[in-house]
C-alpha positions as CSV (number, residue, x, y, z in Angstrom):
1,M,33.1,-26.8,-26.4
2,A,29.8,-28.0,-24.9
3,K,27.7,-25.0,-25.9
4,T,28.7,-25.3,-29.6
5,T,28.8,-29.1,-29.8
6,F,25.3,-29.9,-28.7
7,P,21.8,-28.5,-29.7
8,T,19.8,-26.7,-27.0
9,V,17.3,-28.5,-24.9
10,N,14.3,-26.7,-26.4
11,K,15.0,-28.7,-29.6
12,C,14.6,-32.0,-27.8
13,T,11.2,-33.6,-28.4
14,S,9.4,-35.1,-25.3
15,I,6.9,-37.2,-27.2
16,G,7.2,-40.9,-27.2
17,R,10.0,-41.0,-24.6
18,E,8.3,-43.5,-22.2
19,Q,10.8,-46.2,-22.9
20,H,13.9,-43.9,-22.9
21,A,16.5,-43.3,-20.3
22,V,17.5,-39.7,-19.5
23,V,20.6,-38.6,-17.6
24,A,20.6,-35.0,-16.4
25,D,23.0,-32.7,-14.4
26,M,21.4,-30.8,-11.6
27,D,22.6,-27.2,-11.0
28,G,22.0,-25.2,-14.2
29,T,20.3,-28.1,-15.9
30,L,17.4,-29.5,-13.8
31,L,17.5,-26.3,-11.7
32,R,17.6,-22.8,-13.2
33,G,20.3,-21.7,-10.8
34,R,23.9,-22.7,-11.5
35,S,25.1,-22.1,-7.9
36,S,24.6,-24.7,-5.2
37,F,25.6,-22.2,-2.4
38,P,22.0,-21.6,-1.2
39,Y,21.4,-25.2,-0.5
40,F,24.7,-25.7,1.3
41,A,23.7,-22.5,3.3
42,L,20.3,-24.1,4.2
43,V,22.1,-27.1,5.6
44,A,24.6,-25.0,7.4
45,F,21.9,-22.8,9.1
46,E,19.4,-25.5,9.9
47,V,22.0,-27.9,11.4
48,G,24.7,-25.6,12.7
49,G,22.9,-22.3,13.2
50,I,24.1,-18.8,12.6
51,L,27.8,-19.5,13.4
52,R,28.0,-22.3,10.8
53,L,26.3,-20.1,8.2
54,L,28.8,-17.4,9.0
55,F,31.7,-19.9,8.6
56,L,30.3,-21.0,5.2
57,L,29.9,-17.4,4.1
58,L,33.5,-16.5,5.0
59,A,34.7,-19.6,3.1
60,T,32.7,-18.7,0.0
61,P,35.2,-16.3,-1.6
62,L,37.9,-19.0,-1.4
63,A,35.5,-21.5,-2.9
64,G,34.7,-19.1,-5.7
65,L,38.4,-18.5,-6.5
66,L,39.2,-22.2,-6.6
67,Y,36.0,-23.0,-8.6
68,Y,36.6,-20.5,-11.4
69,F,40.4,-20.3,-11.5
70,V,41.6,-23.8,-10.4
71,S,38.9,-26.4,-10.7
72,E,35.2,-27.0,-10.0
73,S,36.2,-29.9,-7.8
74,A,38.4,-27.8,-5.5
75,G,35.7,-25.1,-5.1
76,I,33.0,-27.6,-4.2
77,Q,35.3,-29.4,-1.7
78,V,35.6,-26.1,0.2
79,L,31.8,-25.8,0.4
80,V,31.5,-29.4,1.5
81,F,34.1,-28.9,4.3
82,A,32.7,-25.6,5.5
83,T,29.1,-27.0,5.6
84,F,29.4,-30.6,6.7
85,S,32.5,-31.0,8.9
86,G,31.5,-32.4,12.3
87,M,27.8,-32.6,11.5
88,R,25.8,-35.7,12.4
89,V,24.8,-37.6,9.3
90,S,21.3,-38.1,10.6
91,D,20.9,-34.3,10.9
92,I,22.0,-33.7,7.3
93,E,19.6,-36.4,6.1
94,S,16.8,-34.8,8.1
95,V,17.3,-31.4,6.5
96,A,17.6,-33.0,3.1
97,R,14.2,-34.7,3.6
98,A,12.3,-31.9,5.4
99,V,13.8,-28.5,4.2
100,L,15.6,-28.7,0.9
101,P,12.8,-30.1,-1.4
102,K,10.7,-26.9,-1.0
103,F,13.6,-24.8,-2.2
104,Y,14.7,-27.2,-4.9
105,S,11.2,-27.6,-6.3
106,S,10.8,-23.8,-6.6
107,D,13.7,-23.6,-9.1
108,L,13.0,-26.3,-11.6
109,H,13.9,-25.5,-15.2
110,P,10.7,-25.8,-17.3
111,E,12.4,-27.1,-20.5
112,T,14.6,-29.6,-18.7
113,W,11.6,-30.8,-16.7
114,R,9.6,-31.2,-19.9
115,V,12.1,-33.7,-21.2
116,F,13.1,-35.3,-17.9
117,S,9.5,-36.0,-16.9
118,A,8.7,-37.5,-20.3
119,C,11.2,-40.3,-20.0
120,G,10.5,-43.7,-18.4
121,K,13.9,-44.0,-16.7
122,R,15.4,-41.0,-15.0
123,C,18.9,-40.6,-13.7
124,V,20.6,-37.5,-12.2
125,L,24.3,-37.1,-12.3
126,T,25.5,-34.2,-10.0
127,A,28.5,-32.8,-8.2
128,N,26.3,-32.1,-5.2
129,P,26.6,-34.5,-2.3
130,T,24.2,-37.4,-2.7
131,I,23.0,-37.1,0.9
132,M,21.7,-33.6,0.1
133,V,19.8,-34.2,-3.1
134,E,18.6,-37.8,-3.2
135,A,15.5,-37.3,-1.1
136,F,14.2,-34.6,-3.3
137,L,15.2,-36.2,-6.6
138,K,13.6,-39.6,-5.8
139,D,10.6,-38.6,-3.6
140,V,9.5,-35.5,-5.5
141,L,10.8,-35.8,-9.1
142,G,10.6,-39.6,-9.3
143,A,14.3,-40.1,-10.2
144,D,15.2,-43.8,-10.4
145,L,19.0,-43.3,-9.9
146,V,21.0,-40.5,-8.3
147,L,24.7,-40.4,-8.8
148,G,26.4,-37.7,-6.7
149,T,29.4,-36.9,-4.6
150,K,29.8,-39.1,-1.5
151,I,30.9,-37.5,1.7
152,A,33.2,-39.2,4.1
153,T,31.9,-40.0,7.6
154,Y,33.3,-41.2,10.9
155,K,31.2,-42.6,13.7
156,G,28.0,-41.1,12.4
157,R,29.5,-37.7,11.6
158,A,30.7,-36.1,8.4
159,T,34.4,-35.3,8.3
160,G,34.0,-32.6,5.7
161,L,36.0,-34.6,3.1
162,V,34.7,-36.5,0.1
163,C,35.1,-40.2,-0.8
164,K,37.0,-41.4,-3.8
165,P,36.9,-40.8,-6.7
166,G,36.2,-37.3,-5.4
167,V,33.7,-34.7,-6.5
168,L,31.6,-35.8,-9.5
169,V,32.7,-33.4,-12.2
170,G,34.2,-33.9,-15.7
171,K,35.6,-37.3,-16.2
172,N,34.3,-38.5,-12.8
173,K,30.8,-38.0,-14.1
174,A,31.5,-40.1,-17.2
175,D,33.1,-42.9,-15.2
176,A,30.1,-43.0,-12.8
177,L,27.7,-43.1,-15.7
178,E,29.6,-46.0,-17.4
179,K,29.7,-47.9,-14.1
180,A,26.0,-47.5,-13.5
181,F,24.8,-48.2,-17.1
182,G,27.5,-50.7,-18.2
183,E,27.2,-51.5,-21.9
184,T,23.8,-49.8,-22.1
185,Q,23.9,-46.3,-23.7
186,P,21.5,-43.8,-22.2
187,D,19.1,-42.2,-24.7
188,I,19.3,-38.6,-23.6
189,G,22.0,-36.6,-21.8
190,L,21.3,-33.1,-20.5
191,G,24.0,-30.7,-19.2
192,D,24.8,-27.0,-19.0
193,R,28.6,-26.6,-19.0
194,D,31.8,-27.7,-20.6
195,T,32.6,-30.2,-17.8
196,D,29.4,-32.0,-18.6
197,T,30.7,-32.9,-22.1
198,P,32.3,-36.3,-21.1
199,F,29.1,-37.8,-19.8
200,M,26.9,-36.2,-22.4
201,S,29.1,-37.7,-25.2
202,L,28.2,-41.2,-23.8
203,C,24.5,-40.7,-24.6
204,K,22.7,-41.3,-27.9
205,E,21.4,-37.8,-27.9
206,A,22.7,-34.8,-25.9
207,F,21.3,-31.3,-25.3
208,I,22.7,-28.3,-23.6
209,V,20.8,-26.0,-21.3
210,L,21.8,-22.4,-21.8
211,P,21.8,-19.9,-18.9
212,Q,18.4,-18.1,-18.9
213,P,17.9,-16.2,-15.7
214,E,14.6,-14.8,-17.0
215,V,13.0,-18.2,-17.5
216,K,10.2,-18.9,-15.0
217,P,10.4,-22.0,-12.9
218,V,8.0,-24.9,-13.1
219,T,4.8,-24.1,-11.1
220,M,4.0,-26.3,-8.1
221,D,0.9,-27.7,-9.7
222,K,3.0,-29.3,-12.4
223,L,5.1,-31.3,-10.0
224,P,4.3,-35.1,-9.7
225,K,4.0,-34.7,-6.0
226,P,2.8,-31.5,-4.3
227,I,4.9,-30.3,-1.3
228,I,2.4,-29.8,1.5
229,F,4.8,-30.2,4.4
230,H,8.2,-28.7,4.8
231,D,10.3,-27.5,7.6
232,G,13.2,-25.1,8.3
233,R,13.4,-21.6,9.6
234,L,14.4,-19.6,6.6
235,V,11.7,-18.2,4.3
236,Q,13.9,-17.0,1.4
237,K,16.5,-19.0,-0.5
238,P,19.8,-17.9,1.1
239,T,21.9,-16.5,-1.6
240,P,25.2,-15.0,-0.4
241,L,23.6,-11.5,0.0
242,V,20.5,-12.9,1.7
243,A,22.7,-15.0,4.0
244,L,24.8,-11.9,4.9
245,L,21.6,-9.8,5.7
246,T,20.2,-12.7,7.8
247,I,23.3,-12.9,9.9
248,L,23.4,-9.1,10.4
249,W,19.7,-9.0,11.2
250,I,19.5,-11.8,13.8
251,P,20.9,-9.9,16.8
252,T,18.7,-6.9,16.2
253,G,15.7,-9.1,15.3
254,F,16.1,-11.1,18.5
255,L,16.0,-8.0,20.6
256,L,13.0,-6.7,18.7
257,A,11.2,-10.1,19.2
258,C,11.8,-9.9,22.9
259,L,10.3,-6.4,23.0
260,R,7.3,-7.5,21.0
261,I,6.7,-10.6,23.2
262,T,7.1,-8.6,26.4
263,A,4.6,-6.0,25.2
264,G,2.1,-8.7,24.4
265,A,2.7,-10.5,27.7
266,I,2.4,-7.5,30.1
267,L,0.0,-5.1,28.5
268,P,-3.8,-5.4,28.9
269,M,-5.2,-7.2,25.9
270,P,-7.2,-4.2,24.6
271,L,-3.8,-2.4,24.2
272,V,-1.9,-5.2,22.6
273,Y,-3.3,-4.5,19.1
274,Y,-1.9,-0.9,19.3
275,A,1.4,-2.0,20.8
276,F,1.9,-4.5,18.0
277,M,1.1,-1.9,15.4
278,A,3.6,0.5,17.0
279,L,6.3,-2.2,17.0
280,G,5.8,-3.2,13.3
281,V,3.5,-6.2,13.7
282,R,0.5,-5.7,11.4
283,V,-2.8,-7.2,12.4
284,T,-5.7,-7.1,10.0
285,I,-9.2,-7.9,11.2
286,K,-12.0,-8.9,8.9
287,G,-15.6,-9.9,9.6
288,T,-17.7,-9.3,12.6
289,P,-16.9,-11.2,15.8
290,P,-19.7,-12.3,18.1
291,P,-20.2,-10.5,21.4
292,Q,-18.7,-11.9,24.6
293,A,-20.8,-14.5,26.3
294,K,-22.5,-13.3,29.4
295,K,-22.0,-15.9,32.1
296,S,-24.3,-14.0,34.5
297,I,-27.4,-15.0,32.4
298,G,-26.2,-18.5,31.8
299,Q,-24.9,-18.1,28.2
300,S,-22.4,-20.7,27.1
301,G,-19.2,-19.6,25.6
302,V,-18.5,-19.5,21.9
303,L,-16.0,-22.0,20.5
304,F,-13.7,-20.3,17.9
305,I,-12.6,-22.8,15.3
306,C,-9.3,-21.5,13.9
307,S,-7.2,-22.6,11.0
308,H,-3.7,-23.3,12.3
309,R,-0.7,-21.4,11.0
310,T,1.5,-20.9,14.1
311,L,1.1,-21.5,17.8
312,L,0.4,-17.7,18.0
313,D,-3.1,-18.1,16.4
314,P,-5.0,-17.9,19.7
315,I,-3.0,-14.9,20.7
316,F,-3.8,-13.0,17.6
317,L,-7.4,-14.1,17.9
318,S,-7.4,-12.5,21.3
319,T,-5.6,-9.4,20.0
320,A,-8.3,-9.0,17.3
321,L,-11.1,-9.4,19.9
322,G,-9.4,-7.2,22.5
323,R,-9.8,-9.8,25.2
324,A,-8.0,-12.9,26.3
325,I,-9.5,-16.1,24.9
326,P,-8.2,-19.3,26.5
327,A,-7.0,-22.0,24.1
328,V,-6.8,-25.7,24.1
329,T,-3.7,-27.2,22.4
330,Y,-2.2,-30.5,21.7
331,S,1.4,-29.6,22.6
332,V,3.2,-26.4,23.5
333,S,6.6,-25.8,25.0
334,R,7.0,-24.7,28.6
335,L,8.7,-21.5,27.5
336,S,5.8,-20.7,25.2
337,E,3.4,-21.2,28.1
338,I,5.4,-18.9,30.3
339,I,5.5,-16.0,27.9
340,S,2.0,-16.3,26.5
341,P,-0.6,-13.7,27.6
342,I,-3.5,-16.2,27.5
343,K,-4.4,-19.3,29.3
344,T,-3.7,-22.6,27.6
345,V,-5.0,-26.1,28.4
346,R,-3.3,-29.2,27.1
347,L,-5.3,-31.9,25.5
348,N,-4.2,-35.4,26.5
349,R,-5.6,-37.2,23.5
350,D,-8.0,-39.1,25.7
351,R,-11.3,-38.4,24.0
352,A,-13.6,-38.6,27.1
353,K,-11.2,-36.5,29.3
354,D,-10.7,-33.9,26.6
355,A,-14.4,-33.6,25.9
356,S,-15.1,-33.1,29.6
357,M,-12.4,-30.5,30.0
358,I,-13.6,-28.5,26.9
359,K,-17.2,-28.5,28.1
360,K,-16.1,-27.2,31.5
361,L,-14.1,-24.4,29.9
362,L,-17.0,-23.4,27.7
363,E,-19.2,-23.0,30.8
364,E,-16.7,-20.4,32.0
365,G,-16.6,-18.4,28.7
366,D,-15.3,-18.3,25.1
367,L,-12.6,-20.7,24.0
368,A,-10.3,-21.2,21.0
369,I,-9.3,-24.5,19.3
370,C,-7.3,-25.4,16.2
371,P,-8.8,-28.8,15.2
372,E,-6.1,-29.5,12.6
373,G,-3.8,-30.4,15.6
374,T,-0.7,-29.0,13.9
375,T,0.4,-26.2,11.6
376,C,0.7,-26.2,7.8
377,R,2.6,-23.6,5.9
378,E,1.2,-24.2,2.4
379,P,-2.3,-23.2,1.2
380,F,-3.8,-26.5,2.5
381,L,-6.0,-27.3,5.5
382,L,-5.3,-30.6,7.3
383,R,-8.2,-32.8,8.5
384,F,-10.3,-31.3,11.3
385,S,-10.7,-33.4,14.4
386,A,-14.5,-33.8,14.9
387,L,-14.5,-33.8,18.7
388,F,-15.3,-30.1,19.0
389,A,-18.6,-30.4,17.0
390,E,-20.0,-32.8,19.6
391,L,-19.5,-30.4,22.5
392,T,-21.4,-27.2,21.6
393,D,-23.5,-25.6,18.9
394,Q,-21.9,-22.2,19.4
395,L,-19.3,-22.5,16.7
396,V,-17.6,-19.6,15.0
397,P,-15.1,-20.4,12.2
398,V,-12.0,-18.1,12.1
399,A,-9.7,-18.0,9.1
400,M,-6.1,-17.2,10.1
401,V,-3.3,-16.1,7.7
402,N,0.1,-14.9,8.5
403,R,3.0,-13.4,6.4
404,M,6.7,-13.6,7.2
405,S,9.6,-12.3,5.1
406,M,12.7,-13.9,6.8
407,F,11.8,-16.6,9.3
408,H,9.1,-19.3,9.7
409,G,7.5,-19.3,13.2
410,T,6.9,-23.1,13.2
411,T,9.1,-26.2,13.3
412,A,8.7,-29.9,13.4
413,R,12.3,-30.8,13.9
414,G,13.6,-28.0,16.1
415,W,12.8,-26.6,19.6
416,K,9.3,-25.3,19.6
417,G,10.1,-22.9,22.4
418,M,11.8,-20.7,19.8
419,D,8.7,-20.5,17.5
420,P,7.3,-17.2,18.8
421,F,10.8,-15.6,18.8
422,Y,11.4,-16.6,15.2
423,F,8.0,-15.2,14.1
424,F,8.5,-11.9,15.9
425,M,12.1,-11.7,14.6
426,N,10.7,-10.9,11.1
427,P,11.1,-7.2,10.3
428,S,7.3,-6.7,9.8
429,P,5.3,-9.9,10.4
430,A,1.6,-9.8,9.7
431,Y,-1.5,-11.7,10.8
432,E,-4.9,-11.5,9.2
433,V,-7.9,-12.7,11.3
434,T,-11.2,-13.2,9.5
435,F,-14.3,-13.9,11.5
436,L,-16.8,-15.9,9.6
437,N,-20.5,-16.2,10.3
438,K,-21.6,-18.3,13.3
439,L,-22.6,-21.7,12.3
440,P,-26.4,-21.9,11.8
441,L,-28.2,-24.2,14.3
442,E,-29.4,-26.5,11.5
443,L,-25.8,-27.3,10.5
444,T,-24.8,-28.4,14.0
445,C,-25.0,-31.8,15.7
446,S,-28.1,-30.8,17.7
447,S,-30.0,-30.8,14.3
448,G,-28.9,-34.3,13.5
449,K,-25.7,-33.6,11.7
450,S,-22.8,-36.0,12.5
451,S,-19.7,-34.4,14.1
452,Y,-17.7,-35.4,11.0
453,E,-20.1,-33.5,8.7
454,V,-19.9,-30.4,10.9
455,A,-16.1,-30.6,11.0
456,N,-15.8,-31.1,7.3
457,Y,-18.2,-28.3,6.6
458,I,-16.3,-25.8,8.7
459,Q,-13.0,-27.0,7.1
460,S,-14.5,-26.3,3.6
461,V,-15.9,-22.9,4.6
462,I,-12.5,-21.7,6.0
463,A,-10.7,-23.2,2.9
464,A,-13.0,-21.3,0.6
465,T,-12.4,-18.1,2.4
466,L,-8.7,-18.5,2.2
467,S,-8.6,-20.1,-1.3
468,Y,-7.0,-23.1,0.3
469,E,-7.4,-26.8,-0.5
470,C,-8.9,-29.3,2.0
471,T,-6.9,-32.4,2.6
472,S,-7.3,-35.5,4.8
473,F,-3.7,-35.3,6.1
474,T,-3.2,-35.3,9.9
475,R,-0.6,-34.4,12.5
476,K,0.9,-37.9,12.2
477,D,1.3,-37.5,8.5
478,K,3.2,-34.2,8.9
479,Y,5.6,-35.5,11.6
480,R,6.3,-38.7,9.8
481,A,7.2,-36.8,6.7
482,L,9.3,-34.2,8.4
483,A,10.6,-35.6,11.7
484,G,10.3,-39.4,11.3
485,N,7.9,-39.8,14.2
486,D,4.2,-39.5,14.8
487,G,4.4,-36.1,16.6
488,T,3.4,-37.5,20.0
489,V,4.9,-35.4,22.9
490,V,5.6,-37.5,26.0
491,E,6.7,-35.5,29.0
492,K,6.3,-35.5,32.8
493,P,3.6,-33.1,33.9
494,L,4.7,-30.3,36.1
495,L,1.2,-29.4,37.3
496,E,-1.9,-31.2,38.1
497,A,-3.5,-32.7,35.0
498,N,-6.7,-30.8,35.3
499,K,-5.2,-27.4,36.1
500,V,-5.6,-24.6,33.7
501,M,-2.2,-23.0,33.2
502,G,-1.7,-19.3,32.8
503,C,1.0,-18.6,30.3
């Protein structure tokens, strides 16, 4: 069989392979894990929600029985039907582009990647639906060709069936390889199971990848393209056990989130810190915040420059200070405005109007702003808008970090109104607020520094504090990568444009 016929992948040299073509299987070969269930589960949850995930989980025992006792093809067809039936193709493609690459890239097999990345032409032959894996394999791993199972569609929706010749396993893989390469024989074939033998036998050299659960995945810095932006609500890869626990937790978690949000909305701000702690929300405060500006003696308010992790950043800033700090924001849902305990003011992306509004707010007291304009989950800081540096010299950088174990509290594709609920649905979410030193006068615009120099300096100071990396990416870059748009929110205002909204 395959394991006794072919040498192991660690015996394959990766030197001088620039002109060679490699063909690799995916699950168990390119990836350490041999099961594709977690990735089907991600699509099921992100597109269909908790009920679709439950349906997939209930279908999994049948899929397992068919996979191990009847045929791989039959088992995979059950997963395809339970996951995709009725879904819009555009939604599946969106998840494949914005959600799956983060999870796939965290499971790359180091030995397979060593060989795969050394070859000049890279092909992946997989039983997984092409629509699920192609974006990751081509955009992140640099694959030239992806041959996978094609799902059937009708009027823009998946039927849950697969197109002929069926699921790409066994002989179907060999046939697909021969059709793609013709008379040309690939140089290297990489597989992990007996049903990979037919296509591996067509290659000049073939190597088997043995199951090694203890092998560590390829680190992110070794990838040809770092994953800075990703979307999706789930923090952990949903194995069957994790998926079951998630389904069981969501009803309780939602009630707990409502309780936490209500406590933050109705209690006086000095008590919110203690209420959060009692309800399992950990808030860590570092550094020394500046005293509150005294309007009675003509003091201008301090502008808190925050790194942006979720839309709750200004609320946890206020929690740390024990007083409500108004915030200016680029976009926030109406629901988030209603349940928020602080005032928010929308920026309208008109530089002159925004500057005038921020100056007026600073005359009334302290103010918070997140100059990145959007959130980033990874240890990177996006480019800081320089507008704030032109408006005041009273600048206090604030480094924000949060920790979540089950759900992400941000989204680019979904409804942002659910962001605070998902954050507070985590069993024990945490926020760390670090107040840095107030910017010295000589480093502000009033001492001759340009607004861009000030913005870049504050970005670098916060990044150094968090051990993050500065980037020049913007809100538009994020939304183009994740949602296929530039992130502009167009809506009819419900209140006067210049009114400060209490939320």
